[in-house]
N, C-alpha and C positions, 0 to 999 in steps of 0.2 A: 241690535240686528238693523240692517241697512239693505237699501236696495228698494225696488217697487212695491214689494210686499207691504213697504210701511206707508205708502203714499195714502191718505185719505180720498176721498171722493171731491172733496173740492178742491185738493192738490190736484185733483187729475182734471179737472177743469182748469184751473189756472196754468199748468203747465201745457195743456192744448192751444190756451190763447197766447200766452208767452211765445210756446213754439212756432204758432202762425206768423205772430206780430215779426219774431225776428228773421224768419223766412223772410217775406216780404221786405223788410227792411233793407235786407242784406241784398236782395234781387236790384232795388233800386240804388244803393250803393254802387252793387258792380256795374251799374250800366253808369253812373256818373263818373267811377274811375277809369271808364272803358272809351268817355270820351263821347256817349250818347249823345243827341240832340238835347239840351237842356230841358227842354218841355217835355218831350218822352220821360226823361231819368224823374222829371217832378211828378210827371203822369203815374210811372210805377207806382211812386211813392205815395200817391194818393188813394191805393188800393189799403193801404195802413190804416187809415181814419173808418174805410169803410168795413175794413174785417174786425175791428175794436168795436164798432157800433152791432155789428149783426152778431158778432159771438156773444156779447155782454148784455144786449139788448133785446134783440130779437129781429127777425125776417123785415117786418116794417121799417124799425129804425134803419137797418140796412141799407134799405130801398132809399130813404129819405136820405139819409149821408153820401149813398151812391148818387143822389140827383145832384146834390151839391156838388161830390166831386168832379160830375159831368160839367158841371156849369162852370168852374175851377180851370179843368183842363180846356173848355174851348175858349175860356180867356186868354191863356197861355198862346193860344194858337191862333189869335188874332192878329199879331203882325204877319204871320204867315197869309191868314186869310185876306189880308190887304193886298198881298202880292200879286198872289196866284188866282185869287177868288175863291168863293166858298164850294161852288160846284167840284174842283179840281182836290179841295181836302175833304169832301162830303165821304169817299171811302175809308178814310181814316179817321175820321171824329165820329160818324154815326156807329162803327164797331165799337169804339172805345167806349162811346155814352151806353151803348147798350151792355158792355162788358162791367161797367162799375153797377150797373143797375140788377144786372144777372147775378153778378159775383156777392151783391149783398143779399140780394133773394134766397140763393142757394145758400150761402156761409149762415146765414140767419134761421134758416130751415135748419140746417144740418146739427145746427148747435142747439136750437130748441130739442131736437130728437134726442141729443147727445144728455142733454142736463136731464130731459125726463127719466132716461135710462138710467144714468146714473144716478139718482133720486129714488128712484124704485129699487135700486141694487142697496143704496145706503139704508132705505127702510127695512129691508130683508137682509141685512148682512147681519148673519149668525158667527162669524168666524173671529175669533181675536189673531192679529195680525202678527203678534209676537209670538206665540205659542202654537198656533193653529188650533187649538181647543176650542171651544164655545166663548161664545163673551158674556157679556151683561144683561145685554138685549134677549140672548136667547135663554139666560136664566130666569129673567123675568116671565118669559110666557110659559116655559117649561112649568116653572112653579107655581102659576096659575094654573094651567090644565089640570097639575097633580092635586092642588089644592079644590079645585071643580070636583075632580074623581073622586076625592076621599068624602066631599059632602055628599055625593051621590053614594057612596057605600057605605054611609051611616046611617043606622035603624035607629031610631028614636027608642025602641025600648029592648033591642036586644044589644047594642054597641056595635063593637067592628065586625065586619063580616068579611076579615081575611085580608088578602093581599092587597086590594086596592083601597083598602081604609086607612092606610098610613104610608108616608114617606119619610124620610129623613135627608138631610145636608149637612156635610162633614165640611167644615170650612178651616184652611189653615191660611195663616197670614205670617209674610216673611217682610220683613223692614224694605225701603225700596235700595240702601244703600248696598244690598246683596246682589243686585243686578246692574250695578253701575258699569260704566267701561265696555271696553269689545269683549272681554273675559266675562263680565257679568251678562252681556246680553246672548253670548254663546252659553251661558249656563242656565240663562232662561228657557231658552230653546231645550235643551236637555230635561228641564225638571217639566215641561211640558208633555215631550215626548214620554217621560216616566211615568206622567200621571195618566196616561192610556191604558196602561199595562195593568194585569191581574184585577180586570174589571167584569162583572157580568155583563152580558150583552144588554140588557136595559139601564145599566150606570151610566153616568154621563159627566165628564170632565170638564171643569170651567175655567176660565182665569179672567181676571179684573184687575184696574189698577187706578188706585188715586193717589192718596200718600204712602200707601204700601199695596205690595201684590198678596191678592186672594187667590188661593187656590182650591176650587169648590169642587165637590162630588156630591151629584144628585144622584139618591137611592130611591128608587120608586120600591115599595113595598116592604122597607127594612124599618124593622122597631128599635128604641133606643139602645137596646142590647147589641145588638148587629151593628149600628152606627160609632158605640164607642170602639169595638174592633176594628171596623175601617179608618176611624180617626187615629188610633194605636199606630197602624202601620203605616199611614200615611205620615204621620207625624216621624216615625223611624225613616221613613225611604226620604223626605226630604234632608234631615238631618246627616243620613250619609252622601245624599247629593252636593249640599251645600258647604259640609265642614265647617269651618270656622265663620263661615257666612252665616251660618245657622242661629247667630245670636239675635234674640228676639222674637224666635219664632212661636207664634201662637195657635193655638187648636180651638174648635168647639164643636160639638153637635148639635143640630137642633132636628127635632121629630113633631112632624106634625100630624095630629091636631093638639099634642099635648103642648108643645112650645109655640103657639101660635103667635103670641105676642114677639118672642125672638124673631120669628120666622117675617113678620111684618116689619121690624126694625130694619132686618138684614135687607129686606127687598126695596126699603125705602133709601138703603145705603146703593143698592145696585141701582136704583131709578135716576140717582145724583150721578152716578158714574155714567151711566148711559147716554143721558143728557150732554155731561162736559164730553164725550165723544162724540158728541154729533155736531158740537159747535165749531161754525167754522173759525179759522185761526188765520 
């Protein structure tokens, strides 16, 4: 799958910085190509380091580099100042100096707000980009909530107390080679759509990917017998969709609290997947 949906939040930050830098550099190059006064062309190029400092480091650093850019621009204008005097060029110098400082402050503040918003979205991102199913982070939070609900529903004297006292997880594993290439990416999206069909309102599909693809169904209130039925149906559906690519298809059903250790192991695997997905590249 390609396109903007595949961008990580770190990629979005980098794309914004790269796009802004390219735009400013292009303006400076165009000014130079059109024969604009060299001092003005270089002055336009001085916005680039101001932009980079402000967007990457913050408003304070942006203003600081803006001050250095202002000094550099004034130095470039010294020959003209000697000829016509400072007073006649003050109408050009003062606005330009102010623009460097204001540019650094505004871009730095905007970048700070953008980074904060993207970081917030990243922390709360619960959707897998390739399939539009829930992702590893959602699975961790949802299973944590289900485990807590089961513990609250357990009665030490009477045992299980009904719906809230059990839940199951069905996991189907597919080798990475099944979804390689453009055709594989399209097939992965189709599998994601298929995983949402035929579910109860409370059931939730999940997709996670490390060295293989994990398709998971979280089944609240479902005991082991029901989980095995869902597991068989899921495997059959995946075999129909994948055809020859279904080689190496595996499956398992886990019921909590009966298979508590297996669920803990699965959650540890998903924690590693989630951590890897958040790493900047």
